[in-house]
NUBADO-710264 format. One line per 8 residues: number of its first residue (from 1); their letters; for each residue y, x, z of C-alpha. Coordinates in Angstrom, 1 decimal. Example, Ala and Ser with C-alpha at 12.3 -4.5 7.8 and 13.67 -1.06 7.14 Angstrom:
1	as	-4.5,12.3,7.8 | -1.1,13.7,7.1
//
This chain:
1	mgvrardg	-52.8,-58.3,109.3 | -51.0,-59.8,106.4 | -47.3,-60.6,106.5 | -46.7,-64.3,107.5 | -43.9,-66.6,106.8 | -42.2,-68.6,109.6 | -44.6,-71.5,109.1 | -47.6,-69.2,109.7
9	asvlpdns	-48.8,-69.1,106.0 | -49.7,-65.7,104.8 | -47.3,-64.4,102.1 | -49.1,-61.1,101.3 | -52.8,-60.5,102.2 | -53.9,-57.4,104.0 | -54.3,-54.2,101.9 | -52.9,-56.0,98.8
17	epapaprt	-50.7,-54.4,96.2 | -48.1,-56.0,94.0 | -49.4,-56.9,90.6 | -48.5,-54.3,87.9 | -45.7,-55.3,85.6 | -47.0,-56.3,82.1 | -46.6,-53.7,79.5 | -43.6,-54.5,77.2
25	eagpftwp	-43.8,-54.2,73.5 | -41.4,-51.5,72.1 | -39.0,-52.5,69.3 | -39.3,-51.2,65.8 | -36.6,-48.5,66.0 | -38.4,-46.1,68.3 | -38.8,-42.3,68.0 | -42.5,-42.6,67.2
33	nlitlarl	-41.8,-45.1,64.4 | -39.0,-42.9,63.0 | -41.2,-39.9,63.0 | -43.9,-41.9,61.2 | -41.4,-43.0,58.7 | -40.4,-39.4,58.1 | -44.1,-38.6,57.5 | -44.2,-41.3,54.9
41	cavpatiw	-41.2,-39.9,53.2 | -42.9,-36.5,53.2 | -45.6,-37.8,50.8 | -43.6,-37.8,47.6 | -41.8,-34.6,48.6 | -45.1,-32.8,49.1 | -46.5,-34.1,45.8 | -43.4,-33.0,43.9
49	lvlndrgg	-43.5,-29.6,45.4 | -47.2,-29.1,44.5 | -46.6,-30.3,40.9 | -43.7,-27.9,40.5 | -45.6,-24.8,41.8 | -43.6,-24.5,45.0 | -46.6,-23.7,47.1 | -44.8,-22.3,50.2
57	aafavfvl	-42.6,-25.3,50.6 | -45.5,-27.7,49.9 | -47.6,-26.0,52.6 | -44.7,-26.1,55.1 | -43.9,-29.8,54.5 | -47.6,-30.8,54.7 | -48.1,-28.9,57.9 | -45.0,-30.4,59.5
65	agvsdgid	-46.2,-33.9,58.4 | -49.6,-33.2,60.0 | -48.0,-32.0,63.3 | -45.8,-35.1,63.4 | -48.9,-37.2,63.5 | -49.7,-35.8,66.9 | -46.1,-35.9,68.1 | -45.5,-39.6,67.4
73	gwlartrn	-48.8,-40.6,69.0 | -48.0,-38.6,72.1 | -44.6,-40.1,72.4 | -45.9,-43.6,72.0 | -48.5,-43.1,74.7 | -46.5,-41.2,77.3 | -43.1,-43.0,76.8 | -44.5,-46.5,76.6
81	mrsalgav	-43.2,-46.8,73.0 | -46.3,-48.5,71.4 | -45.4,-51.2,69.0 | -47.2,-53.5,66.5 | -45.2,-51.9,63.6 | -46.2,-48.4,64.7 | -49.9,-49.5,64.9 | -49.7,-50.4,61.2
89	mdpladka	-47.4,-47.6,60.0 | -49.2,-44.7,61.6 | -52.6,-45.0,59.8 | -50.8,-46.1,56.6 | -48.7,-42.8,56.7 | -51.9,-40.7,57.3 | -53.8,-42.3,54.5 | -50.9,-42.2,52.1
97	llvsiyvt	-50.4,-38.5,52.8 | -54.1,-37.4,52.6 | -55.0,-39.6,49.6 | -52.0,-38.4,47.6 | -52.5,-34.7,48.4 | -56.3,-34.9,47.6 | -55.7,-36.6,44.3 | -52.9,-34.1,43.4
105	laimdvlp	-55.0,-31.1,44.3 | -57.9,-32.4,42.3 | -55.7,-32.9,39.3 | -54.4,-29.3,39.7 | -58.1,-28.1,39.9 | -57.5,-26.7,43.4 | -60.1,-29.0,44.9 | -63.2,-30.6,43.3
113	dwiailvv	-62.6,-34.0,41.8 | -65.6,-35.5,43.6 | -64.2,-34.8,47.1 | -60.9,-36.5,46.1 | -62.9,-39.5,44.8 | -65.0,-39.7,48.0 | -61.9,-39.6,50.2 | -60.1,-42.3,48.2
121	frdvlivg	-63.3,-44.5,48.1 | -63.7,-44.3,51.9 | -60.2,-45.5,52.5 | -60.4,-48.2,49.9 | -63.7,-49.4,51.5 | -62.2,-49.6,55.0 | -58.8,-51.1,54.0 | -60.5,-53.5,51.6
129	gvlaltwa	-62.9,-54.5,54.3 | -60.1,-55.1,56.8 | -58.2,-57.3,54.3 | -61.3,-59.2,53.4 | -62.3,-59.9,57.0 | -58.7,-60.9,57.8 | -58.6,-63.3,54.8 | -61.9,-64.8,56.1
137	garppiep	-60.3,-65.4,59.5 | -62.2,-62.6,61.4 | -59.6,-59.8,61.5 | -61.2,-56.7,63.0 | -59.4,-54.6,65.6 | -57.6,-51.6,64.2 | -58.9,-48.9,66.5 | -59.8,-45.5,65.2
145	irlskant	-63.1,-44.1,66.4 | -63.7,-40.5,67.4 | -65.6,-39.8,64.3 | -62.7,-41.0,62.2 | -60.3,-38.8,64.1 | -62.6,-35.8,63.5 | -62.6,-36.7,59.8 | -58.8,-36.9,59.7
153	vaqttlaa	-58.6,-33.4,61.3 | -61.2,-32.0,58.8 | -59.4,-33.6,55.8 | -56.0,-32.3,57.0 | -57.4,-28.8,57.6 | -59.0,-28.7,54.1 | -55.8,-29.8,52.4 | -53.7,-27.3,54.3
161	lallgswq	-56.1,-24.5,53.5 | -56.2,-25.5,49.9 | -52.4,-25.5,49.7 | -52.3,-22.1,51.4 | -55.0,-20.7,49.1 | -53.2,-21.9,46.0 | -50.0,-20.2,47.3 | -51.2,-17.0,48.9
169	gwpgpmvi	-54.8,-16.6,47.6 | -56.2,-16.9,51.1 | -58.6,-18.1,52.4 | -61.1,-17.4,49.6 | -63.4,-19.8,47.8 | -66.2,-19.5,50.4 | -64.0,-21.0,53.2 | -62.8,-23.8,50.9
177	tvmvwvva	-66.3,-24.6,49.8 | -67.5,-24.8,53.5 | -64.6,-27.1,54.4 | -65.2,-29.3,51.4 | -68.8,-30.0,52.6 | -67.5,-30.6,56.2 | -65.1,-33.1,54.8 | -67.8,-34.7,52.7
185	vttcasga	-70.1,-35.1,55.7 | -67.4,-36.5,58.1 | -66.0,-38.8,55.4 | -69.4,-40.4,54.7 | -70.4,-40.5,58.4 | -67.1,-42.1,59.5 | -67.1,-44.6,56.6 | -70.7,-45.6,57.5
193	ayvlgqrr	-69.8,-45.9,61.2 | -66.9,-48.3,60.4 | -69.2,-50.5,58.2 | -72.0,-50.6,60.7 | -69.5,-51.3,63.6 | -68.0,-54.3,61.8 | -71.5,-55.5,60.9 | -72.5,-55.5,64.6
201	r	-69.3,-57.5,65.4
//
């Protein structure tokens, strides 16, 4: 039986549970956002190190920046620190880091120029599409799909291997070539998936 008030009206029905508290929005100054900001600051540092032939330091900074991407996401999910600012900053930091390093490595002849162009074009296509739809009053949700996450992992892996190869001479050209084509396939597939997904909406 439910609990009844003195006038006989039921206050809480049988087998009921209190409604969950609404999730609160975290403020801008959270650990995930600070880590994301540090990743943004790592972009010019990594580029400067690459251009000045400091391969070991460039590789270390890039890997730390890549690891931080997983850490800030984990903190935001597990510590209830999600915020609107973080939802914008996180993909922005990822794209800034990857686009910058791909363009730099292509200029240094470490990676083929066409893969850098492909990576940049995909991001310009997606960001430009989001801005155009927002301007038209139909702003799409910013939710990364699984294929996009796989593409980010592939792009990060290739960039890290390219930095390591230019510094230590390992891995060899065969591994880099295979990873270049993996990145090419995932980049095209994820870009097409975004376009088709927005078309269906």
